[in-house]
C-alpha positions in Angstrom: 6.7 25.8 -6.3 4.4 22.9 -5.8 5.6 19.5 -4.4 6.0 16.2 -6.1 6.3 12.8 -4.5 8.1 9.8 -6.0 7.9 6.2 -4.8 11.1 4.3 -4.5 13.4 2.0 -2.5 16.3 2.5 -0.1 18.9 -0.2 0.3 21.9 -0.6 2.6 23.6 -3.4 4.5 20.6 -3.7 6.8 18.1 -4.4 4.0 15.6 -2.7 1.7 12.8 -0.3 2.6 10.1 1.4 0.5 10.4 5.2 0.6 8.7 8.3 -0.7 10.9 11.1 -2.0 9.3 14.5 -1.9 10.6 17.7 -3.5 9.5 21.2 -4.3 12.1 21.4 -7.0 14.7 22.8 -4.7 15.1 20.6 -1.7 14.6 16.8 -1.3 13.2 15.0 1.7 12.4 11.4 2.6 11.8 9.3 5.6 13.8 6.1 6.1 13.0 3.7 9.0 11.3 6.5 10.9 14.1 9.0 10.4 13.6 12.1 8.2 16.4 13.2 5.9 16.6 16.4 3.7 19.0 18.3 1.6 19.5 20.3 -1.6 21.3 17.5 -3.4 20.9 13.8 -3.5 24.3 13.3 -2.1 23.8 15.8 0.8 20.8 14.2 2.5 21.3 14.9 6.3 19.0 14.1 9.3 16.3 16.8 9.5 16.7 19.3 12.2 20.3 18.2 12.7 19.2 15.4 15.0 21.6 12.4 14.4 19.9 9.0 14.1 20.6 6.1 16.4 24.3 5.2 16.3 25.0 2.6 13.5 21.5 2.9 12.0 22.8 4.5 8.8 26.2 5.0 7.2 26.9 8.8 7.2 29.8 10.6 5.5 30.3 14.2 6.8 26.7 13.9 8.2 25.1 12.9 4.9 23.7 9.5 3.8 26.3 7.2 2.3 27.0 3.6 1.4 23.5 3.0 0.2 21.4 2.8 -2.9 18.3 4.9 -3.8 16.1 3.8 -6.7 12.9 5.6 -7.8 10.8 6.6 -10.8 9.4 10.0 -11.7 7.3 11.5 -14.5 9.3 13.5 -16.9 7.9 15.8 -19.6 9.1 15.0 -23.2 8.4 17.2 -26.2 7.9 15.2 -29.4 7.6 17.3 -32.6 6.2 20.2 -30.5 3.7 18.2 -28.5 4.0 17.6 -24.8 4.1 14.0 -23.5 4.8 12.3 -20.1 7.6 9.8 -20.0 8.9 7.9 -17.0 12.5 8.4 -15.8 14.0 5.6 -13.7 16.8 6.7 -11.4 19.4 4.4 -9.8 21.8 6.1 -7.5 24.6 4.5 -5.4 25.7 6.9 -2.7 29.3 5.8 -2.3 32.7 7.4 -1.8 34.7 9.0 -3.3 32.0 9.7 -5.9 28.4 8.5 -6.4 27.4 6.4 -9.3 24.2 7.3 -11.2 22.2 5.7 -13.9 19.1 7.0 -15.6 16.7 5.2 -17.9 13.9 7.1 -19.9 10.9 5.1 -20.9 9.1 6.8 -23.8 7.2 5.6 -26.8 7.8 1.9 -26.0 11.6 2.2 -25.9 14.1 2.7 -23.1 17.0 5.1 -23.4 19.7 4.5 -20.8 22.6 6.7 -19.6 24.7 3.8 -18.3 25.6 3.2 -14.7 28.6 5.4 -14.0 27.4 9.0 -14.5 28.7 11.5 -11.9 25.7 13.9 -11.9 22.2 14.3 -13.1 23.1 17.0 -15.7 25.6 14.6 -17.4 23.2 11.6 -17.2 20.3 13.6 -18.7 22.6 14.9 -21.5 23.6 11.3 -22.3 19.9 10.3 -22.5 19.0 13.3 -24.7 21.8 12.3 -27.1 20.1 8.9 -27.6 16.6 10.2 -28.3 15.3 10.3 -31.9 15.4 13.6 -33.8 12.5 15.9 -32.7 12.2 14.3 -29.2 13.5 16.5 -26.3 13.6 16.2 -22.6 11.5 18.9 -20.9 13.3 19.2 -17.6 15.2 22.1 -16.0 18.5 20.7 -17.2 17.4 21.3 -20.8 15.7 24.7 -20.1 16.7 27.9 -21.9 16.8 29.8 -18.5 19.0 27.6 -16.4 22.7 27.7 -15.7 25.4 26.8 -13.2 27.5 29.3 -11.3 30.7 29.7 -13.4 33.2 29.1 -10.6 31.2 26.7 -8.6 32.0 23.0 -7.9 30.0 20.6 -10.0 27.5 18.8 -7.7 25.4 15.7 -8.1 22.1 17.6 -8.3 20.4 20.8 -7.2 23.1 23.4 -8.2 21.2 24.6 -11.3 20.3 28.3 -11.2 16.8 29.2 -12.6 16.5 32.6 -14.3 12.8 32.4 -15.3 12.3 35.8 -13.6 15.1 37.4 -15.6 14.6 35.8 -19.0 15.7 38.6 -21.2 18.7 39.4 -19.1 19.8 35.8 -19.2 19.3 35.5 -22.9 21.7 38.5 -23.3 24.3 37.0 -20.9 27.3 35.6 -22.7 30.1 33.7 -20.9 31.1 33.3 -17.2 31.5 37.0 -16.3 28.1 38.0 -17.4 26.3 35.0 -15.8 28.2 35.7 -12.6 27.0 39.3 -12.6 23.4 38.1 -13.1 23.6 35.3 -10.5 21.8 37.2 -7.7 18.8 37.7 -10.1 18.1 34.0 -10.2 14.9 32.6 -8.7 16.7 29.9 -6.8 18.5 26.6 -7.3 16.5 23.7 -8.9 16.9 20.0 -9.3 17.9 19.1 -12.9 14.9 16.6 -13.2 12.4 19.3 -12.1 10.1 21.0 -14.7 7.7 23.9 -14.8 5.2 25.5 -17.2 7.7 28.2 -18.2 10.1 25.6 -19.8 11.6 26.6 -23.1 14.0 24.4 -25.0 17.6 25.4 -24.7 19.3 26.6 -27.9 21.4 24.0 -29.7 24.8 24.1 -31.3 28.1 25.3 -30.0 28.3 29.1 -29.7 24.6 29.5 -30.0 23.3 32.8 -28.6 21.4 32.7 -25.3 23.3 29.8 -23.8 25.0 31.7 -20.9 28.0 30.0 -19.3 27.3 26.3 -19.7 26.4 26.3 -23.4 23.8 24.4 -25.3 22.1 21.2 -24.1 23.1 18.4 -24.2 26.5 20.0 -24.1 26.3 20.8 -20.3 29.7 22.4 -19.5 32.1 24.3 -21.7 
């Protein structure tokens, strides 16, 4: 996978700092006040190399960044009546306990579509945004892809727990329900961020019970 970098802000009790978030679609990394953090989910960003920062420099919960706010924008593909466009997705994430609070806002066609400020994960927030879009307008990110799914017995995470089956497309299309997706799980190409996208994107089937929707069902219905 290639890498993308997104400009944003980090805020905590010590103030605000401009940051650059970098991702290859699987892992996220950023540098804050000279300290590198990385992780597979936005709520699991730990000091790179396992080296703890100076005591008191950051609030950490079980080793991961906490009690702070991350805000950034990223380009997001949107399909409008079959044509590909680039929209801007604004992300506002409060890393707090016991659960983070996430808000997404999609700027497209001169309008803003907002998820609200209390979403628990990126899949749910993107589904909310998709439900607000006009007919014929679809989000083109991994969360909406025909070849993505969650491990059936896994714990729902903030981000990055989405399995990509682009290397086993026909097998995934034929999978129905938790048992068959579980059997196929080792064939996945990896875990991806819900806001990531690639050239092999295909729109996920719509409608409850639609074939080819694996375990999690159609998008924007994320979890059965």
